[in-house]
C-alpha positions as CSV (number, residue, x, y, z in Angstrom):
1,M,-9.0,-7.5,-31.4
2,S,-8.0,-5.0,-34.0
3,I,-5.1,-5.8,-36.4
4,I,-2.8,-3.3,-38.0
5,I,-0.7,-4.1,-41.0
6,Y,2.1,-1.9,-42.1
7,H,1.8,-2.5,-45.8
8,N,3.8,-2.0,-49.0
9,P,1.7,-2.6,-52.1
10,R,4.9,-3.4,-54.1
11,C,5.8,-6.2,-51.6
12,S,4.6,-9.7,-52.6
13,K,4.7,-10.9,-48.9
14,S,2.6,-7.9,-47.8
15,R,0.1,-8.6,-50.6
16,E,0.0,-12.3,-49.7
17,T,-0.6,-11.4,-46.0
18,L,-3.5,-9.1,-47.0
19,A,-5.0,-11.9,-49.2
20,L,-4.7,-14.4,-46.3
21,L,-6.4,-12.0,-43.9
22,K,-9.2,-11.3,-46.4
23,K,-9.7,-15.1,-46.9
24,K,-10.1,-15.4,-43.2
25,K,-12.6,-12.5,-43.3
26,I,-10.3,-10.3,-41.2
27,T,-10.3,-6.6,-42.1
28,P,-7.1,-5.0,-40.8
29,Q,-6.3,-1.4,-40.5
30,I,-3.8,-0.8,-43.3
31,I,-1.0,1.7,-43.0
32,E,1.1,2.2,-46.1
33,Y,4.4,2.8,-44.3
34,L,6.1,4.3,-47.4
35,T,3.6,7.2,-47.4
36,A,2.8,7.3,-43.7
37,P,5.9,6.0,-41.9
38,P,5.5,5.1,-38.2
39,S,7.2,7.4,-35.7
40,A,10.3,6.3,-33.8
41,Q,8.1,5.6,-30.8
42,E,5.7,3.4,-32.8
43,I,8.7,1.5,-34.2
44,K,10.0,1.0,-30.7
45,E,6.5,-0.4,-29.6
46,I,6.3,-2.7,-32.6
47,L,9.8,-4.1,-31.9
48,H,9.0,-4.6,-28.3
49,K,5.7,-6.5,-29.1
50,L,7.6,-8.7,-31.7
51,H,10.7,-9.2,-29.5
52,L,12.8,-8.1,-32.4
53,K,15.7,-5.7,-33.0
54,A,15.3,-2.8,-35.4
55,E,17.7,-4.3,-37.9
56,H,15.2,-7.2,-38.4
57,L,12.7,-4.8,-40.1
58,V,15.2,-3.7,-42.7
59,R,14.6,-4.8,-46.2
60,K,18.1,-5.9,-47.1
61,K,17.3,-6.7,-50.7
62,E,16.4,-3.1,-51.6
63,S,18.9,-1.1,-53.5
64,L,18.7,1.7,-51.0
65,Y,20.0,-0.6,-48.3
66,K,22.7,-2.0,-50.5
67,E,23.8,1.5,-51.5
68,K,23.8,3.3,-48.2
69,F,23.7,0.8,-45.3
70,A,25.2,-2.6,-46.2
71,Y,28.5,-3.5,-44.7
72,R,28.1,-1.0,-41.8
73,A,27.3,-1.7,-38.2
74,Y,24.5,0.3,-36.6
75,S,23.2,0.1,-33.1
76,D,19.5,-0.7,-32.5
77,K,18.9,3.0,-31.7
78,E,20.6,4.1,-35.0
79,W,18.5,1.6,-37.0
80,M,15.3,3.0,-35.4
81,E,16.3,6.5,-36.5
82,I,17.2,5.2,-40.0
83,L,13.8,3.4,-40.3
């Protein structure tokens, strides 16, 4: 089974996940989503596999979220477009 990780090198959780995989001798395919963002279709497939809504992928502690998206309601389709 191949493993894909959508990685942000600035994110401590993402770095911890990579370290855990390395410790278990698992070599994932790494996609740095800030430089190679997934398409809307890829996001839709990921959400389906994880049984999540698009809003659950949003990094709500980031200043961009706080400046542009906080305190507004978006549909799942709108969040997928934003992502």
